[in-house]
ROPA-497237 format. One line per field, with one value per residue (C-alpha): residue number from 0; residue in one letter; x, y, z. Coordinates in steps of 0.1 Angstrom, whole numbers, plus 2048, in hexadecimal, padded with zeros to 3 digits. Example, Ala and Ser with C-alpha at 12.3 -4.5 7.8 and 13.67 -1.06 7.14 Angstrom:
BEGIN
seq (0/1);
type (A/S);
c1 (87B/889);
c2 (7D3/7F5);
c3 (84E/847);
end
This chain:
BEGIN
seq (0/1/2/3/4/5/6/7/8/9/10/11/12/13/14/15/16/17/18/19/20/21/22/23/24/25/26/27/28/29/30/31/32/33/34/35/36/37/38/39/40/41/42/43/44/45/46/47/48/49/50/51/52/53/54/55/56/57/58/59/60/61/62/63/64/65/66/67/68/69/70/71/72/73/74/75/76/77/78/79/80/81/82/83/84/85/86/87/88/89/90/91/92/93/94/95/96/97/98/99/100/101/102/103/104/105/106/107/108/109/110/111/112/113/114/115/116/117/118/119/120/121/122/123/124/125/126/127/128/129/130/131/132/133/134/135/136/137/138/139/140/141/142/143/144/145/146/147/148/149/150/151/152/153/154/155/156/157/158/159/160/161/162/163/164/165/166/167/168/169/170/171/172/173/174/175/176/177/178/179/180/181/182/183/184/185/186/187/188/189/190/191/192/193/194/195/196/197/198/199/200/201/202/203/204/205/206/207/208/209/210/211/212/213/214/215/216/217/218/219/220/221/222/223/224/225/226/227/228/229/230/231/232/233/234/235/236/237/238/239/240/241/242/243/244/245/246/247/248/249/250/251/252/253/254/255/256/257/258/259/260/261/262/263/264/265/266/267/268/269/270/271/272/273/274/275/276/277/278/279/280/281/282/283/284/285/286/287/288/289/290/291/292/293/294/295/296/297/298/299/300/301/302/303/304/305/306/307/308/309/310/311/312/313/314/315/316/317/318/319/320/321/322/323/324/325/326/327/328/329/330/331/332/333);
type (X/X/X/X/X/X/X/X/X/X/X/X/X/X/X/X/X/X/X/X/X/X/X/X/X/X/X/X/X/X/X/X/X/X/X/X/X/X/X/X/X/X/X/X/X/X/X/X/X/X/X/X/X/X/X/X/X/X/X/X/X/X/X/X/X/X/X/X/X/X/X/X/X/X/X/X/X/X/X/X/X/X/X/X/X/X/X/X/X/X/X/X/X/X/X/X/X/X/X/X/X/X/X/X/X/X/X/X/X/X/X/X/X/X/X/X/X/X/X/X/X/X/X/X/X/X/X/X/X/X/X/X/X/X/X/X/X/X/X/X/X/X/X/X/X/X/X/X/X/X/X/X/X/X/X/X/X/X/X/X/X/X/X/X/X/X/X/X/X/X/X/X/X/X/X/X/X/X/X/X/X/X/X/X/X/X/X/X/X/X/X/X/X/X/X/X/X/X/X/X/X/X/X/X/X/X/X/X/X/X/X/X/X/X/X/X/X/X/X/X/X/X/X/X/X/X/X/X/X/X/X/X/X/X/X/X/X/X/X/X/X/X/X/X/X/X/X/X/X/X/X/X/X/X/X/X/X/X/X/X/X/X/X/X/X/X/X/X/X/X/X/X/X/X/X/X/X/X/X/X/X/X/X/X/X/X/X/X/X/X/X/X/X/X/X/X/X/X/X/X/X/X/X/X/X/X/X/X/X/X/X/X/X/X/X/X/X/X/X/X/X/X/X/X/X/X/X/X/X/X/X/X/X/X);
c1 (D3A/D55/D49/D5E/D54/D67/D63/D71/D7E/D61/D46/D39/D46/D4F/D2C/D1C/D32/D29/D04/D07/D1A/CFF/CE4/CF5/CFB/CD7/CCA/CE3/CFA/D1E/D34/D5A/D5F/D81/D8C/DA6/DA5/DC2/DAA/D9E/D79/D66/D68/D59/D3E/D35/D33/D56/D61/D82/D95/D88/D90/DB3/DBA/DAF/DC9/DD9/DDB/DFC/E0C/E03/E0E/E29/E0F/DF6/E0F/E1B/DF7/DED/E0D/E03/E16/E18/E39/E3B/E40/E62/E5D/E48/E63/E5C/E36/E2B/E08/DFE/E0B/DF0/DE5/DED/DEC/DF3/DEA/DD1/DB2/D9B/D75/D5E/D4F/D6B/D85/DA9/DCA/DC5/DA3/DB1/DCD/DBC/D96/D7F/D59/D46/D23/D07/CE1/CCB/CE7/CF4/D1A/D36/D5A/D70/D94/DA9/DC9/DD4/DDA/DF6/E0B/E28/E43/E36/E39/E51/E5C/E3E/E22/DFF/DFA/E13/DFA/DDD/DF3/DE6/DC2/DCC/DDE/DBF/DA7/DBE/DB9/D94/D79/D58/D34/D14/D06/D25/D35/D56/D51/D70/D70/D8B/DA3/D96/D95/DAA/DC4/DB2/DC4/DE6/DE2/DCF/DB6/D9C/D96/D90/D6B/D4A/D3B/D4A/D33/D40/D31/D2C/D1F/D0A/D27/D40/D5C/D47/D40/D64/D70/D55/D61/D85/D7D/D68/D83/D9E/D88/D7A/D92/D8F/D6B/D65/D40/D3A/D1B/D16/D06/CFC/D01/CF5/CDA/CC2/CA8/C9E/CB9/CD4/CC5/CC2/CE7/CF3/CDD/CEB/D0F/D0F/CF2/CE8/D05/CF1/CE2/CD4/CD5/CD7/CCA/CCC/CCB/CC5/CCF/CF1/CF5/CEF/D08/D23/D1E/D24/D00/CF1/CCD/CC1/CC7/CA3/C9C/CB1/C9B/C87/C93/CB7/CAF/CA0/CC0/CD4/CBC/CC1/CE7/CE4/CCF/CE6/D05/CF4/CEB/D0F/D19/D0A/D24/D41/D5E/D78/D8E/D8F/D94/DB2/DC1/DBF/DCF/DEC/DEE/DF4/E0B/E22/E21/E2B/E45/E56/E54/E60/E59/E75/E8F/E81/E80/E9D/E87/E75/E51/E42/E4B/E31/E15/E04/DF9/DDD/DCF/DAD/DA0/D7D/D67/D72/D96/D8D/D7F/D9E/DB5/DA2/DA5/DCA/DD2/DBC/DCF/DD0);
c2 (9AE/9C8/9EC/A0C/A2E/A4B/A70/A93/A99/AA6/A98/A80/A5F/A52/A5C/A4B/A2C/A29/A2C/A11/9FA/9FF/9F8/9D7/9CD/9D6/9BD/9A4/9A3/999/9B8/9BE/9E4/9F3/A16/A1D/A43/A58/A68/A4B/A53/A34/A25/A43/A45/A21/A2B/A26/A41/A53/A3C/A1C/A2A/A34/A11/A00/9E8/9F6/9DE/9EE/9E5/9C0/9BF/9A4/98D/993/98A/96B/95E/966/958/935/91B/92E/923/942/958/951/966/980/99A/995/99C/9BF/9CE/9C2/99E/988/967/946/921/91B/93F/943/956/96A/967/981/968/954/957/95A/96A/989/991/987/9A0/9BD/9BB/9C2/9BD/9DD/9D8/9ED/9EE/9D1/9B7/9C1/9C2/9C9/9BD/9DC/9E0/9FF/A07/A1D/A42/A56/A5C/A72/A59/A58/A7E/A86/A63/A4D/A4D/A45/A2D/A16/A12/A08/9EE/9D6/9DC/9D6/9B6/9A9/9B2/9A0/980/984/96D/97C/971/983/986/991/9B3/9C5/9EB/A01/A26/A31/A4F/A6F/A7B/A6B/A5E/A3D/A39/A38/A12/9F8/9F5/A09/9EB/9D4/9DC/9CF/9F2/A14/A2E/A51/A6A/A8C/AAD/AC2/ADA/ADF/AD1/AB3/AA8/AB0/A93/A7D/A87/A81/A5F/A54/A5E/A4B/A2C/A2B/A11/9F9/9F0/A01/A00/A24/A33/A56/A5C/A80/A8D/AAC/AB0/ACB/ACF/ACC/AE3/ACE/AAF/ABE/AC9/AA6/A97/AAF/AA9/A83/A77/A52/A4C/A5E/A41/A51/A70/A77/A97/AA7/A8E/A95/A71/A77/A98/A85/A6A/A84/A91/A6E/A68/A53/A49/A26/A1F/A18/A3E/A48/A5C/A46/A5A/A52/A2E/A2B/A38/A1D/A02/A0E/A0C/9E9/9DD/9EC/9DD/9BB/9BB/9C3/99F/992/9A6/999/98C/97A/976/99B/9A2/98B/99A/9BD/9B1/9A3/9C2/9D9/9C1/9C0/9E6/9E9/9CE/9E0/A03/9FD/9DA/9C7/9E0/9E1/9BC/9B1/997/993/998/98F/96B/96C/96C/94A/949/930/93D/950/95E/954/940/91F/929/92F/90C/8FE/912/908/8E3/8E6/8F7/8E2/8CB/8A7);
c3 (3AB/3AD/3AF/3AF/3BB/3AB/3A7/3AD/3D0/3E5/3CD/3E8/3DB/3FE/40A/3EC/3EF/414/40C/3F1/409/424/40A/400/424/42C/413/420/402/40C/409/40B/40D/404/40C/3F1/3F3/400/418/42D/435/42C/44F/460/445/44F/473/482/49A/496/4AE/49D/47A/485/493/472/463/443/425/41B/43C/435/411/416/427/40C/3F1/403/406/3E2/3D3/3E0/3CC/3AB/39C/386/3A5/3B4/3D3/3E4/3DB/3B6/3BA/3B1/3B3/391/394/385/393/382/389/3AE/3B9/3D5/3CC/3E2/3E6/3F6/40E/41E/43A/42F/43C/427/438/45A/457/445/449/465/468/46D/47B/46C/472/47C/47B/459/456/43E/43B/438/42C/428/416/433/435/426/445/44F/446/423/41D/401/3FC/3F2/3D9/3E5/3C9/3D9/3F5/3DE/3CF/3E9/3DE/3B9/3C2/3D5/3B9/3A0/3B5/3BD/3AF/3B8/3AF/3A6/3C9/3DB/3D9/3DD/3DE/3DB/3E4/3CC/3CE/3BF/39B/380/399/395/373/383/384/371/38E/37B/365/383/387/379/37E/386/395/38F/3A8/399/3A6/38F/388/36C/382/38B/367/35C/370/35F/33C/345/355/338/31F/331/336/313/304/322/322/344/34E/35A/368/378/399/39D/3C1/3D2/3B9/3C5/3AA/386/37A/389/37B/358/35A/362/347/32D/337/33D/328/32B/344/35F/373/393/3A8/3CD/3DD/3FF/41B/440/446/436/44A/46A/460/458/47C/489/492/476/47B/472/44D/447/44D/42F/417/3FF/3E0/3EA/3F2/3D0/3C0/3D4/3C7/3A4/3A8/3B7/39A/380/390/394/36F/365/370/34F/33C/350/33A/34E/330/32A/34F/34F/32F/33D/35D/34A/333/351/362/343/341/365/362/345/353/376/384/374/37F/3A2/3A8/392/381/360/36C/34B/353/36F/356/353/32E/333/354/354/374/37C/394/384/38B/3AF/3B3/3A2/3B9/3D8/3CF/3C7/3E7/3FE/416/40B);
end
């Protein structure tokens, strides 16, 4: 299951995504967590100290290695240099699973221990640093995440949770269509629900499953406001949390001490995300992947690489768990 957390800057999406990740790990669901926000705060929200977070490997810095591994023996991809963030997999490509060891995880992921033996595998795009100022776009960094999601075959009881960049910046790539469920975190304010309306409008034609999580909800008036503004899309609400306040000070108590009302919201989110698996359509997923690849190829990719990137599309390939088994067999040593 691929889950995105989006929302206005300051809405609490990193906090909510970290709580959801902790909940999944607590019930022993395998999780790969990805910090794809320009402000890299997911690691500290999961318990890393500042030094550990600063030393975390950046996916963007390992992009050539990621491409080389994913390219595999795909004859349609002539070289790593002709791969862009939207390059789709095809026959011969290597595919990723949540529960496995591979060179991508070895280079970019680290295991973060949580409570009572629970753990999560964490990856991060890397921060926007001084050398990028004035010369680079942050979306070039999240390209590594998009490429990995394009090559990921995940099952019902395994999760990839991505803390996305704030607001409508998520629509700067086709990555917003990569998820089984998108949780939009909204405060009970006009600005909070404005991002919801914009996101829903942009996503309308792409079959994006969108549910709203109300955050910082302090009473019946806040709840009524969110219900009026978001209707049936409102799934759950989270109120004040002494546990979260302690976590933000770097002193998180045991996760079992999280308030029951907030734990109930996390269980509702888990059940809803789990149920979305039944609506998964690998054919549509693959078509959307190809759609955005062709758009990127025409607008800038062909000129940048000097190649016709449309030729990378394998017309008979459909991503899915059966494709993963075929790929594993084809790439296994004889």
